[in-house]
C-alpha positions as CSV (number, residue, x, y, z in Angstrom):
1,M,13.9,-6.9,-19.6
2,P,10.5,-5.8,-18.2
3,V,7.4,-7.6,-17.2
4,R,4.6,-6.8,-19.7
5,Y,0.9,-7.1,-19.1
6,R,-1.3,-6.9,-22.2
7,L,-4.8,-5.6,-21.3
8,V,-7.1,-6.9,-24.0
9,G,-10.8,-6.0,-24.5
10,H,-12.7,-5.8,-21.2
11,D,-9.5,-6.0,-19.3
12,L,-8.9,-2.4,-20.2
13,A,-11.7,-1.6,-17.8
14,G,-10.6,-4.2,-15.4
15,V,-7.8,-2.3,-13.8
16,R,-8.6,-2.4,-10.1
17,F,-7.0,-1.3,-6.8
18,A,-6.7,-3.3,-3.6
19,V,-5.3,-2.9,-0.2
20,S,-3.8,-6.0,1.4
21,P,-2.8,-6.2,5.1
22,L,-1.0,-9.5,4.4
23,N,1.0,-7.9,1.6
24,E,2.1,-5.1,3.9
25,L,3.0,-7.6,6.6
26,V,5.1,-9.8,4.3
27,L,6.8,-6.9,2.5
28,S,7.7,-5.2,5.8
29,L,10.1,-8.1,6.3
30,R,12.4,-6.3,3.9
31,S,13.0,-3.7,6.6
32,W,14.2,-6.4,9.0
33,R,16.6,-7.8,6.4
34,D,18.0,-4.5,5.2
35,P,16.8,-1.5,7.4
36,G,19.1,0.9,5.6
37,R,16.9,0.8,2.5
38,F,13.9,2.0,4.5
39,P,15.1,5.0,6.5
40,V,11.6,6.5,6.7
41,H,10.5,3.5,8.8
42,L,13.4,3.6,11.2
43,P,11.2,4.9,14.1
44,W,9.1,1.8,13.7
45,I,12.0,-0.5,13.2
46,R,13.7,0.6,16.4
47,R,10.5,0.0,18.4
48,M,10.2,-3.5,16.9
49,Q,13.7,-4.7,17.8
50,Q,12.6,-6.1,21.2
51,A,10.0,-8.2,19.5
52,R,12.6,-10.3,17.8
53,D,13.2,-12.2,21.1
54,V,9.7,-13.7,21.1
55,L,9.1,-14.1,17.3
56,D,10.0,-17.1,15.1
57,T,12.8,-15.1,13.5
58,E,14.4,-18.2,11.9
59,M,11.2,-18.6,9.8
60,L,10.6,-14.9,9.2
61,F,14.1,-14.3,7.9
62,A,13.9,-17.4,5.6
63,L,10.9,-15.9,3.9
64,I,12.8,-12.9,2.6
65,T,16.0,-13.4,0.5
66,E,19.0,-11.1,0.4
67,R,17.5,-9.7,-2.8
68,L,14.4,-8.8,-0.7
69,W,12.2,-11.3,-2.6
70,T,9.4,-13.2,-0.9
71,P,7.4,-16.3,-2.1
72,D,4.4,-15.5,-4.3
73,F,2.0,-17.7,-2.4
74,L,2.3,-15.3,0.6
75,T,0.8,-12.4,-1.3
76,P,-2.5,-13.8,-2.7
77,L,-4.5,-11.6,-5.0
78,P,-6.6,-9.2,-2.8
79,R,-10.1,-8.5,-4.2
80,S,-10.7,-5.0,-3.0
81,P,-9.5,-2.1,-0.8
82,L,-11.5,-3.8,2.0
83,T,-9.6,-7.1,2.1
84,R,-9.5,-8.7,5.6
85,L,-6.4,-10.3,7.1
86,D,-8.2,-13.4,8.3
87,D,-9.4,-14.1,4.8
88,E,-5.9,-13.7,3.4
89,F,-4.4,-16.0,6.1
90,A,-7.1,-18.6,5.2
91,T,-6.1,-18.4,1.6
92,V,-2.5,-18.9,2.4
93,G,-3.3,-21.8,4.7
94,A,-5.1,-23.6,1.9
95,T,-2.2,-23.3,-0.6
96,P,-1.5,-26.7,-2.1
97,P,1.8,-28.2,-1.0
98,E,3.1,-28.4,-4.6
99,V,2.6,-24.6,-5.0
100,V,4.4,-23.9,-1.7
101,R,7.4,-26.1,-2.9
102,R,7.3,-24.5,-6.4
103,D,7.4,-20.9,-5.1
104,L,10.1,-21.6,-2.5
105,R,12.3,-23.2,-5.2
106,L,11.8,-20.2,-7.5
107,L,12.6,-17.9,-4.5
108,Y,15.9,-19.7,-3.9
109,G,17.1,-20.3,-7.5
110,G,15.1,-23.2,-8.7
111,E,16.7,-26.1,-6.7
112,D,15.4,-27.8,-3.6
113,T,18.9,-28.0,-2.1
114,R,19.1,-24.2,-2.0
115,V,15.9,-23.9,0.1
116,P,16.7,-23.4,3.8
117,P,16.0,-26.4,6.0
118,V,13.4,-24.4,8.0
119,L,11.3,-24.1,4.8
120,R,11.3,-27.8,4.0
121,G,9.0,-30.6,5.3
122,P,5.3,-31.3,5.4
123,D,4.5,-29.0,8.3
124,V,6.2,-25.9,6.9
125,L,3.0,-24.1,6.0
126,P,1.4,-24.1,9.4
127,R,4.7,-22.8,10.9
128,I,4.8,-20.0,8.3
129,V,1.3,-18.9,9.1
130,G,2.0,-19.1,12.8
131,A,5.1,-17.0,12.5
132,L,3.4,-14.4,10.5
133,T,0.3,-14.3,12.8
134,A,2.5,-13.6,15.8
135,Y,4.4,-11.0,13.9
136,W,1.2,-9.2,13.0
137,E,-0.1,-9.3,16.6
138,L,3.2,-8.0,18.1
139,C,4.4,-5.5,15.5
140,F,1.6,-4.6,13.1
141,A,-1.9,-4.7,14.6
142,E,-1.5,-1.5,16.7
143,H,-0.3,0.5,13.7
144,W,-2.5,-1.0,11.0
145,P,-5.4,1.7,11.2
146,R,-2.8,4.4,10.4
147,M,-1.2,2.4,7.6
148,R,-4.6,1.5,6.1
149,A,-5.7,5.1,6.1
150,L,-2.6,6.1,4.1
151,L,-3.0,3.3,1.6
152,E,-6.7,4.0,1.1
153,G,-5.9,7.7,0.6
154,D,-3.5,6.7,-2.2
155,V,-6.2,4.5,-3.9
156,T,-8.6,7.5,-3.8
157,H,-6.0,9.7,-5.4
158,R,-5.2,7.2,-8.2
159,G,-8.9,6.8,-8.9
160,R,-9.3,10.6,-9.4
161,E,-6.3,10.5,-11.8
162,I,-7.9,7.9,-14.0
163,A,-11.2,9.9,-14.0
164,Q,-9.5,13.2,-14.9
165,H,-6.5,12.2,-17.0
166,G,-6.9,8.5,-18.1
167,L,-5.1,5.2,-17.4
168,A,-1.8,6.1,-19.1
169,T,-1.3,9.1,-16.9
170,M,-2.2,7.2,-13.8
171,F,0.3,4.4,-14.6
172,A,3.1,6.9,-15.3
173,G,2.4,8.4,-11.9
174,L,3.0,5.1,-10.1
175,S,6.8,5.1,-10.8
176,D,9.2,6.1,-13.6
177,R,9.5,2.3,-14.0
178,V,5.9,1.9,-15.1
179,R,4.4,3.0,-18.4
180,M,1.4,2.2,-20.6
181,T,1.8,2.1,-24.3
182,G,-1.3,1.2,-26.3
183,E,-2.9,-1.7,-24.4
184,T,0.4,-2.9,-22.8
185,V,1.6,-2.0,-19.3
186,E,5.3,-2.3,-18.9
187,V,7.0,-2.7,-15.5
188,R,10.8,-2.5,-15.3
189,L,12.0,-4.4,-12.2
190,H,15.4,-4.2,-10.6
191,S,15.7,-8.0,-10.9
192,N,16.2,-10.1,-14.0
193,V,12.6,-11.3,-13.9
194,H,10.9,-10.8,-17.2
195,Y,7.9,-12.2,-19.0
196,T,5.0,-11.1,-21.2
197,R,1.4,-12.3,-20.6
198,T,-2.1,-11.4,-21.5
199,T,-4.2,-10.5,-18.5
200,V,-7.3,-12.5,-17.8
201,G,-9.8,-10.8,-15.5
202,G,-7.9,-7.6,-15.3
203,L,-4.8,-6.1,-13.5
204,T,-4.7,-5.4,-9.8
205,L,-2.7,-2.5,-8.4
206,I,-1.6,-2.6,-4.8
207,P,-0.1,0.3,-2.9
208,T,2.5,-0.5,-0.3
209,M,4.8,1.3,2.1
210,W,7.6,-1.2,1.7
211,T,9.1,-1.0,-1.8
212,P,11.7,1.5,-3.1
213,A,10.1,1.3,-6.6
214,V,7.7,-1.3,-8.0
215,A,7.2,-5.1,-7.8
216,A,5.4,-7.8,-9.7
217,P,5.1,-11.6,-9.2
218,I,8.2,-13.7,-9.8
219,S,6.1,-16.3,-11.7
220,P,4.1,-15.5,-14.8
221,D,1.5,-18.1,-13.6
222,E,0.5,-15.7,-10.8
223,P,-2.4,-13.3,-11.2
224,P,-1.3,-9.9,-12.8
225,I,-0.3,-7.6,-10.0
226,I,1.7,-4.4,-9.8
227,I,2.8,-3.4,-6.3
228,Y,3.9,0.3,-6.0
229,L,5.0,2.8,-3.4
230,A,2.1,4.6,-1.9
231,R,2.1,8.4,-1.7
232,G,2.9,9.9,1.7
233,S,4.7,6.8,3.0
234,G,7.5,9.0,4.4
235,T,5.0,10.8,6.6
236,L,3.6,7.8,8.4
237,W,5.7,8.0,11.5
238,Q,6.1,11.8,11.7
239,P,3.3,14.5,11.9
240,E,3.2,16.9,9.0
241,P,3.0,20.7,9.4
242,L,-0.4,22.3,8.7
243,P,0.4,25.6,6.9
244,A,-2.4,28.1,6.1
245,P,-2.5,31.5,4.5
246,G,-2.3,34.2,7.2
247,A,-5.5,36.0,6.2
248,L,-7.5,32.7,6.2
249,A,-6.0,31.7,9.5
250,A,-7.1,35.0,11.0
251,L,-10.7,34.3,9.8
252,L,-11.0,30.6,10.5
253,G,-8.3,29.8,13.0
254,N,-5.0,28.0,12.1
255,H,-6.3,24.4,12.2
256,R,-9.4,24.9,10.2
257,A,-7.6,27.1,7.7
258,G,-4.8,24.5,7.3
259,L,-7.3,21.8,6.7
260,L,-9.2,23.8,4.1
261,A,-5.9,24.5,2.3
262,R,-5.0,20.8,2.3
263,L,-8.4,19.4,1.1
264,G,-7.9,20.1,-2.6
265,T,-8.3,16.3,-3.1
266,P,-10.8,14.0,-1.3
267,T,-9.3,12.8,2.0
268,S,-10.7,10.9,5.0
269,S,-10.5,12.2,8.5
270,T,-8.5,9.2,9.5
271,E,-5.9,9.8,6.8
272,L,-5.7,13.5,7.9
273,A,-5.3,12.5,11.5
274,T,-2.6,10.1,10.6
275,R,-0.6,12.6,8.6
276,L,-1.0,15.4,11.1
277,G,-0.3,13.3,14.2
278,V,-3.5,14.2,16.0
279,T,-6.7,12.3,17.0
280,T,-9.4,11.6,14.5
281,T,-11.9,13.1,16.9
282,A,-10.2,16.5,16.8
283,V,-10.0,16.5,13.0
284,N,-13.7,15.5,12.7
285,Q,-14.8,18.5,14.8
286,H,-13.0,20.9,12.5
287,L,-14.3,19.1,9.3
288,R,-17.9,19.2,10.5
289,A,-17.6,22.9,11.2
290,L,-16.1,23.6,7.8
291,R,-18.8,21.5,6.1
292,A,-21.6,23.2,8.0
293,A,-20.2,26.6,6.7
294,G,-20.4,25.3,3.1
295,L,-16.6,25.3,2.7
296,L,-16.4,21.4,2.4
297,V,-18.4,18.7,0.8
298,S,-18.3,15.1,1.8
299,A,-19.2,11.7,0.3
300,R,-19.0,8.1,1.5
301,H,-16.3,5.9,-0.1
302,G,-16.4,2.3,1.2
303,R,-16.0,2.5,5.0
304,S,-14.7,6.1,4.9
305,V,-16.2,9.6,4.5
306,L,-14.1,11.7,2.1
307,Y,-14.0,15.5,2.5
308,H,-13.2,17.9,-0.3
309,R,-13.2,21.7,-0.7
310,S,-16.4,23.1,-2.1
311,D,-16.6,25.8,-4.8
312,L,-17.1,28.3,-2.0
313,G,-14.0,26.9,-0.2
314,D,-12.0,27.2,-3.4
315,R,-13.0,30.8,-3.9
316,L,-12.3,31.7,-0.2
317,L,-8.8,30.1,-0.4
318,T,-8.0,31.8,-3.7
319,G,-9.0,35.2,-2.3
320,A,-6.9,34.6,0.8
321,T,-3.7,33.8,-1.2
322,R,-3.8,36.7,-3.5
């Protein structure tokens, strides 16, 4: 049985995207519980092995079940692609005790006796926040700029899909387990969680690098959220090749020709640098030169500047590939 979200009235225009650092941090615990399911992240997992000796692993492992579920209160609804980790930790830290207990019971089958001892007691929430904060500082903070660039690039791509092809096409592109029929978005999960609810205030879509398919809240009382696998997650730890047509490379040079060939969709210099395994400074030098020649256009999107091939760049690329 699926989870169904009914978008009614203004909610049809209330589909929004958000990037959540806390969501990524919590979901990455799946790779610690079952690294075999996340082979593209093995380079990172290997580097993180030594950190286990100084982390509160008893708590961290208790927050992720063998089914790779996590409690809903640890992934509060993010409001935008610019969500700050400190704000999310503050939200988690203010979670009412009865909500913490409810979500932990749901996570472990609905009974208090099934909840691990480390997750019981009046001081459990501060320990959870402390364990996750240390995990972020030791394992995530250094890599977050690269991760964020990839996630923001996915959001930009999905926004263009909505503008060009509509909501139904965008939802179908998230996963073969998501579809929109009429005003209802259906999400088929791997678990037996199922419910139908009308959205109030819209539906939030959150890209992640730590899911094999799609995810939604365990409880229908939580805000409507769909978490889906971001495009390009497999490239995060390895640089991509930068192919370019031979004639164009002879004219512009390999790097600039390769960038021009890649920029058929708006992309930030940070995302390009992440995917290519080079510095942002090096990418920016080439992008500025291509823009000055009229081959690229740029526009600000939040904190990023997005680059895209101009009409002149399209014509030059088309001519070089004939």
